DODRENMAR-155694 format. One record per residue (C-alpha): residue number from 1; residue in one letter; y, z, x. Coordinates in steps of 0.2 Angstrom, whole numbers. Each point is the difference from the previous one (the first is absolute). Example, Ala and Ser with C-alpha at 12.3 -4.5 7.8 and 13.67 -1.06 7.14 Angstrom:
# DODRENMAR-155694
@num = 1; residuo = A; yy = -22; zz = 39; xx = 62
@num = 2; residuo = S; yy = 17; zz = -3; xx = 6
***
This chain:
# DODRENMAR-155694
@num = 1; residuo = M; yy = 655; zz = -446; xx = 296
@num = 2; residuo = I; yy = -10; zz = -2; xx = -16
@num = 3; residuo = E; yy = 13; zz = -10; xx = -9
@num = 4; residuo = L; yy = 2; zz = -12; xx = 15
@num = 5; residuo = I; yy = -19; zz = -3; xx = 1
@num = 6; residuo = V; yy = 0; zz = -4; xx = -19
@num = 7; residuo = R; yy = 16; zz = -11; xx = 1
@num = 8; residuo = L; yy = -8; zz = -11; xx = 14
@num = 9; residuo = T; yy = -17; zz = -2; xx = -6
@num = 10; residuo = R; yy = 3; zz = 0; xx = -19
@num = 11; residuo = P; yy = 2; zz = -20; xx = -1
@num = 12; residuo = L; yy = -17; zz = -2; xx = 8
@num = 13; residuo = Y; yy = -10; zz = 11; xx = -13
@num = 14; residuo = V; yy = 9; zz = 0; xx = -17
@num = 15; residuo = P; yy = -5; zz = -18; xx = -4
@num = 16; residuo = L; yy = -18; zz = 4; xx = 4
@num = 17; residuo = L; yy = 0; zz = 14; xx = -14
@num = 18; residuo = K; yy = 5; zz = -13; xx = -13
@num = 19; residuo = L; yy = 9; zz = 13; xx = -11
@num = 20; residuo = K; yy = 10; zz = -2; xx = -15
@num = 21; residuo = T; yy = 17; zz = 9; xx = 2
@num = 22; residuo = E; yy = 6; zz = -1; xx = -17
@num = 23; residuo = P; yy = 4; zz = 18; xx = -7
@num = 24; residuo = P; yy = -12; zz = 6; xx = -14
@num = 25; residuo = H; yy = 5; zz = 1; xx = -18
@num = 26; residuo = L; yy = -4; zz = 12; xx = -14
@num = 27; residuo = P; yy = -11; zz = -6; xx = -14
@num = 28; residuo = E; yy = 10; zz = -8; xx = -15
@num = 29; residuo = G; yy = 7; zz = 12; xx = -12
@num = 30; residuo = S; yy = 3; zz = 14; xx = 14
@num = 31; residuo = A; yy = 18; zz = 2; xx = 6
@num = 32; residuo = L; yy = 4; zz = 5; xx = 18
@num = 33; residuo = V; yy = 6; zz = 18; xx = 2
@num = 34; residuo = R; yy = 0; zz = 1; xx = 19
@num = 35; residuo = A; yy = -6; zz = -10; xx = 15
@num = 36; residuo = L; yy = -6; zz = 10; xx = 15
@num = 37; residuo = K; yy = -6; zz = -4; xx = 18
@num = 38; residuo = P; yy = -6; zz = 11; xx = 14
@num = 39; residuo = A; yy = 12; zz = 8; xx = 11
@num = 40; residuo = E; yy = 3; zz = -7; xx = 17
@num = 41; residuo = A; yy = -7; zz = 15; xx = 8
@num = 42; residuo = W; yy = -17; zz = -4; xx = -8
@num = 43; residuo = F; yy = -1; zz = -16; xx = 9
@num = 44; residuo = T; yy = 4; zz = 9; xx = 17
@num = 45; residuo = W; yy = -14; zz = 12; xx = -5
@num = 46; residuo = R; yy = -12; zz = -14; xx = -3
@num = 47; residuo = A; yy = 4; zz = -9; xx = 15
@num = 48; residuo = L; yy = -2; zz = 15; xx = 12
@num = 49; residuo = T; yy = -16; zz = 4; xx = -9
@num = 50; residuo = A; yy = -7; zz = -17; xx = 3
@num = 51; residuo = M; yy = 5; zz = 0; xx = 18
@num = 52; residuo = F; yy = -7; zz = 17; xx = 2
@num = 53; residuo = G; yy = -17; zz = -7; xx = -7
@num = 54; residuo = L; yy = 1; zz = -14; xx = 12
@num = 55; residuo = L; yy = 3; zz = 11; xx = 15
@num = 56; residuo = G; yy = -18; zz = 2; xx = 5
@num = 57; residuo = Q; yy = -3; zz = -18; xx = -1
@num = 58; residuo = V; yy = 15; zz = -4; xx = 11
@num = 59; residuo = I; yy = -5; zz = 13; xx = 13
@num = 60; residuo = G; yy = -18; zz = -8; xx = -1
@num = 61; residuo = T; yy = 8; zz = -18; xx = 3
@num = 62; residuo = G; yy = 9; zz = 6; xx = 15
@num = 63; residuo = V; yy = -15; zz = 8; xx = 8
@num = 64; residuo = G; yy = -10; zz = -15; xx = -4
@num = 65; residuo = A; yy = 13; zz = -12; xx = 8
@num = 66; residuo = V; yy = 0; zz = 10; xx = 15
@num = 67; residuo = A; yy = -19; zz = 1; xx = 2
@num = 68; residuo = L; yy = 0; zz = -19; xx = -2
@num = 69; residuo = I; yy = 12; zz = -3; xx = 13
@num = 70; residuo = A; yy = -9; zz = 12; xx = 12
@num = 71; residuo = K; yy = -17; zz = -8; xx = -3
@num = 72; residuo = L; yy = 4; zz = -19; xx = -2
@num = 73; residuo = E; yy = 16; zz = -2; xx = 10
@num = 74; residuo = G; yy = 8; zz = -16; xx = -4
@num = 75; residuo = L; yy = -10; zz = -4; xx = -16
@num = 76; residuo = G; yy = 3; zz = 19; xx = -4
@num = 77; residuo = W; yy = 18; zz = -3; xx = -1
@num = 78; residuo = V; yy = -2; zz = -15; xx = -12
@num = 79; residuo = L; yy = -12; zz = 10; xx = -11
@num = 80; residuo = A; yy = 11; zz = 16; xx = 1
@num = 81; residuo = G; yy = 15; zz = -10; xx = -5
@num = 82; residuo = L; yy = -9; zz = -7; xx = -16
@num = 83; residuo = L; yy = -6; zz = 17; xx = -4
@num = 84; residuo = V; yy = 18; zz = 7; xx = 1
@num = 85; residuo = L; yy = 7; zz = -15; xx = -10
@num = 86; residuo = L; yy = -13; zz = 4; xx = -14
@num = 87; residuo = E; yy = 5; zz = 18; xx = -1
@num = 88; residuo = V; yy = 19; zz = -5; xx = -1
@num = 89; residuo = V; yy = -5; zz = -12; xx = -14
@num = 90; residuo = I; yy = -9; zz = 14; xx = -9
@num = 91; residuo = V; yy = 14; zz = 13; xx = 2
@num = 92; residuo = S; yy = 14; zz = -12; xx = -5
@num = 93; residuo = F; yy = -10; zz = -6; xx = -15
@num = 94; residuo = T; yy = -3; zz = 18; xx = -6
@num = 95; residuo = L; yy = 19; zz = 3; xx = 1
@num = 96; residuo = V; yy = 5; zz = -16; xx = -9
@num = 97; residuo = A; yy = -12; zz = 4; xx = -14
@num = 98; residuo = T; yy = 6; zz = 18; xx = -1
@num = 99; residuo = R; yy = 18; zz = -7; xx = -1
@num = 100; residuo = V; yy = -4; zz = -13; xx = -14
@num = 101; residuo = D; yy = -11; zz = 13; xx = -9
@num = 102; residuo = Y; yy = 16; zz = 11; xx = -1
@num = 103; residuo = E; yy = 11; zz = -15; xx = -5
@num = 104; residuo = L; yy = -12; zz = -5; xx = -14
@num = 105; residuo = R; yy = -3; zz = 17; xx = -8
@num = 106; residuo = H; yy = 9; zz = 1; xx = -17
@num = 107; residuo = F; yy = -1; zz = 14; xx = -13
@num = 108; residuo = L; yy = 7; zz = -5; xx = -16
@num = 109; residuo = V; yy = 3; zz = 14; xx = -13
@num = 110; residuo = G; yy = 2; zz = -7; xx = -18
@num = 111; residuo = D; yy = 3; zz = 8; xx = -16
@num = 112; residuo = R; yy = -19; zz = -3; xx = -5
@num = 113; residuo = S; yy = -10; zz = -2; xx = 16
@num = 114; residuo = L; yy = 0; zz = 1; xx = 19
@num = 115; residuo = R; yy = -3; zz = -15; xx = 11
@num = 116; residuo = V; yy = -5; zz = 2; xx = 18
@num = 117; residuo = S; yy = -1; zz = -14; xx = 12
@num = 118; residuo = E; yy = -6; zz = 3; xx = 18
@num = 119; residuo = G; yy = -9; zz = -7; xx = 15
@num = 120; residuo = A; yy = 2; zz = -13; xx = 13
@num = 121; residuo = I; yy = -18; zz = -5; xx = 6
@num = 122; residuo = T; yy = -7; zz = 5; xx = -17
@num = 123; residuo = R; yy = 12; zz = -1; xx = -15
@num = 124; residuo = R; yy = -2; zz = 12; xx = -15
@num = 125; residuo = E; yy = 10; zz = 0; xx = -16
@num = 126; residuo = V; yy = -3; zz = 13; xx = -13
@num = 127; residuo = T; yy = 8; zz = 4; xx = -17
@num = 128; residuo = L; yy = -2; zz = 17; xx = -7
@num = 129; residuo = S; yy = 4; zz = 3; xx = -18
@num = 130; residuo = Y; yy = 9; zz = 17; xx = -3
@num = 131; residuo = A; yy = -10; zz = 3; xx = -16
@num = 132; residuo = N; yy = -16; zz = 3; xx = 11
@num = 133; residuo = V; yy = 8; zz = 10; xx = 14
@num = 134; residuo = Q; yy = -8; zz = 17; xx = 3
@num = 135; residuo = N; yy = 7; zz = 6; xx = 16
@num = 136; residuo = L; yy = 15; zz = -2; xx = 12
@num = 137; residuo = E; yy = -2; zz = 9; xx = 17
@num = 138; residuo = V; yy = 13; zz = 1; xx = 14
@num = 139; residuo = T; yy = -8; zz = 3; xx = 17
@num = 140; residuo = Q; yy = 8; zz = 2; xx = 18
@num = 141; residuo = G; yy = -10; zz = 4; xx = 15
@num = 142; residuo = P; yy = 7; zz = 7; xx = 17
@num = 143; residuo = L; yy = 4; zz = -18; xx = 7
@num = 144; residuo = E; yy = 7; zz = -6; xx = -17
@num = 145; residuo = R; yy = 11; zz = 16; xx = 1
@num = 146; residuo = L; yy = 5; zz = -4; xx = 17
@num = 147; residuo = F; yy = 6; zz = -18; xx = -4
@num = 148; residuo = G; yy = 8; zz = 6; xx = -16
@num = 149; residuo = F; yy = -10; zz = -9; xx = -14
@num = 150; residuo = Q; yy = -12; zz = 4; xx = -14
@num = 151; residuo = N; yy = -14; zz = -9; xx = -10
@num = 152; residuo = L; yy = -2; zz = -1; xx = -18
@num = 153; residuo = T; yy = -17; zz = -3; xx = -7
@num = 154; residuo = V; yy = -2; zz = -6; xx = -18
@num = 155; residuo = T; yy = -17; zz = 2; xx = -9
@num = 156; residuo = T; yy = -5; zz = -7; xx = -16
@num = 157; residuo = A; yy = -16; zz = 3; xx = -11
@num = 158; residuo = G; yy = -15; zz = -7; xx = 8
@num = 159; residuo = A; yy = 5; zz = 4; xx = 17
@num = 160; residuo = D; yy = -17; zz = 8; xx = 5
@num = 161; residuo = Q; yy = -12; zz = -13; xx = 8
@num = 162; residuo = A; yy = -13; zz = -1; xx = 14
@num = 163; residuo = P; yy = 7; zz = 3; xx = 18
@num = 164; residuo = G; yy = 5; zz = -16; xx = 10
@num = 165; residuo = L; yy = 5; zz = -10; xx = -15
@num = 166; residuo = E; yy = 18; zz = -5; xx = -3
@num = 167; residuo = N; yy = 8; zz = 10; xx = -13
@num = 168; residuo = S; yy = 11; zz = -10; xx = -12
@num = 169; residuo = H; yy = 4; zz = 15; xx = -11
@num = 170; residuo = S; yy = 9; zz = 9; xx = 14
@num = 171; residuo = V; yy = 15; zz = -5; xx = 11
@num = 172; residuo = T; yy = 10; zz = 8; xx = 13
@num = 173; residuo = L; yy = 19; zz = -3; xx = 2
@num = 174; residuo = V; yy = 1; zz = 3; xx = 19
@num = 175; residuo = G; yy = 15; zz = 5; xx = 11
@num = 176; residuo = L; yy = 12; zz = 5; xx = -14
@num = 177; residuo = D; yy = 15; zz = 11; xx = 5
@num = 178; residuo = D; yy = 2; zz = 6; xx = -17
@num = 179; residuo = A; yy = -17; zz = 1; xx = -7
@num = 180; residuo = E; yy = 3; zz = 16; xx = -11
@num = 181; residuo = A; yy = 14; zz = -10; xx = -9
@num = 182; residuo = V; yy = -11; zz = -15; xx = -2
@num = 183; residuo = R; yy = -13; zz = 11; xx = -7
@num = 184; residuo = T; yy = 12; zz = 7; xx = -13
@num = 185; residuo = L; yy = 6; zz = -17; xx = -5
@num = 186; residuo = I; yy = -18; zz = -6; xx = -3
@num = 187; residuo = L; yy = -4; zz = 16; xx = -10
@num = 188; residuo = G; yy = 15; zz = -4; xx = -11
@num = 189; residuo = M; yy = -6; zz = -18; xx = -3
@num = 190; residuo = L; yy = -18; zz = 7; xx = -3
@num = 191; residuo = H; yy = 6; zz = 12; xx = -13
@num = 192; residuo = Q; yy = 11; zz = -13; xx = -8
@num = 193; residuo = V; yy = -15; zz = -12; xx = -2
@num = 194; residuo = K; yy = -11; zz = 13; xx = -7
@num = 195; residuo = D; yy = 12; zz = 7; xx = -12
@num = 196; residuo = S; yy = 4; zz = -17; xx = -6
@num = 197; residuo = G; yy = -19; zz = -3; xx = -2
@num = 198; residuo = L; yy = -1; zz = -16; xx = 11
@num = 199; residuo = G; yy = -17; zz = -3; xx = 6
@num = 200; residuo = E; yy = -9; zz = 13; xx = -10
@num = 201; residuo = H; yy = -16; zz = -4; xx = -8
@num = 202; residuo = A; yy = -1; zz = 3; xx = -19
@num = 203; residuo = T; yy = -10; zz = 15; xx = -5
@num = 204; residuo = P; yy = -12; zz = -4; xx = -15
@num = 205; residuo = S; yy = 2; zz = 12; xx = -15
@num = 206; residuo = A; yy = -8; zz = 2; xx = -17
@num = 207; residuo = A; yy = 16; zz = -7; xx = -8
@num = 208; residuo = A; yy = 0; zz = -16; xx = 9
@num = 209; residuo = G; yy = 3; zz = -15; xx = -11
@num = 210; residuo = L; yy = 5; zz = 10; xx = -16
@num = 211; residuo = S; yy = 16; zz = -4; xx = -8
@num = 212; residuo = L; yy = 12; zz = 13; xx = -6
@num = 213; residuo = P; yy = -4; zz = -2; xx = -19
@num = 214; residuo = R; yy = -18; zz = 2; xx = 4
@num = 215; residuo = L; yy = 3; zz = 16; xx = 10
@num = 216; residuo = L; yy = 10; zz = 7; xx = -14
@num = 217; residuo = E; yy = -15; zz = -3; xx = -12
@num = 218; residuo = V; yy = -11; zz = 9; xx = 12
@num = 219; residuo = R; yy = 12; zz = 15; xx = 1
@num = 220; residuo = D; yy = 2; zz = 1; xx = -19
@num = 221; residuo = A; yy = -19; zz = 0; xx = -2
@num = 222; residuo = A; yy = -2; zz = 13; xx = 13
@num = 223; residuo = L; yy = 13; zz = 11; xx = -9
@num = 224; residuo = A; yy = -9; zz = -3; xx = -17
@num = 225; residuo = L; yy = -17; zz = 5; xx = 8
@num = 226; residuo = K; yy = 8; zz = 16; xx = 7
@num = 227; residuo = A; yy = 7; zz = 5; xx = -17
@num = 228; residuo = A; yy = -16; zz = -3; xx = -9
@num = 229; residuo = A; yy = -9; zz = 11; xx = 13
@num = 230; residuo = Q; yy = 12; zz = 13; xx = -2
@num = 231; residuo = G; yy = -1; zz = -1; xx = -20
@num = 232; residuo = N; yy = -19; zz = 1; xx = 1
@num = 233; residuo = Q; yy = 1; zz = 16; xx = 11
@num = 234; residuo = A; yy = 12; zz = 9; xx = -12
@num = 235; residuo = P; yy = -14; zz = 6; xx = -13
@num = 236; residuo = V; yy = -11; zz = 6; xx = 14
@num = 237; residuo = A; yy = 14; zz = 11; xx = 7
@num = 238; residuo = A; yy = 3; zz = 8; xx = -17
@num = 239; residuo = K; yy = -18; zz = 6; xx = -2
***
């Protein structure tokens, strides 16, 4: 039923969204390791959730239509028809947007970074560097368990911010049927990046800017001072 509504009404709504359907790409210099999309069960769950959210509105529309017909008779039929038509447009548009959102969700796991592209009405594309990743968390609520998928949230440094603001330092890979395997894969990329030193900031030190010969001179001078100090202490120890 849901697929039928989407198939029939999709040509009416998709041009209005003015979406770019080209798949995303990783930043230059990052090689693709694995491309992911949500499972089909995730779309079914989202569509049913959207329908359930509109259930009260649909019931209210039906009650309102009956009231208009009972009170206004002939004119009431016209107004009731327009009210029902408006509700059909809202429901069908919601389902089409949900389907398009599913189709345009891409999760690209690269060797240096992770790129997430999502959204139909509001598009969002985020690239997270593995060098800044702080936490990877797999979550699965009762409904997700029923439909057989999990979500993987990736958080980087700077994720704490005021409530209500969009967080560009945290992304969720939704609808994965193998979230634990994806988490293990990203952890492997993360350790590889950190072990190679990519993206790490240089730590200032006292030896910064000193050449090897200069360091050797400093070492020899320190040894000479140590030997002199020990020689000066010898007569004191003999008394």
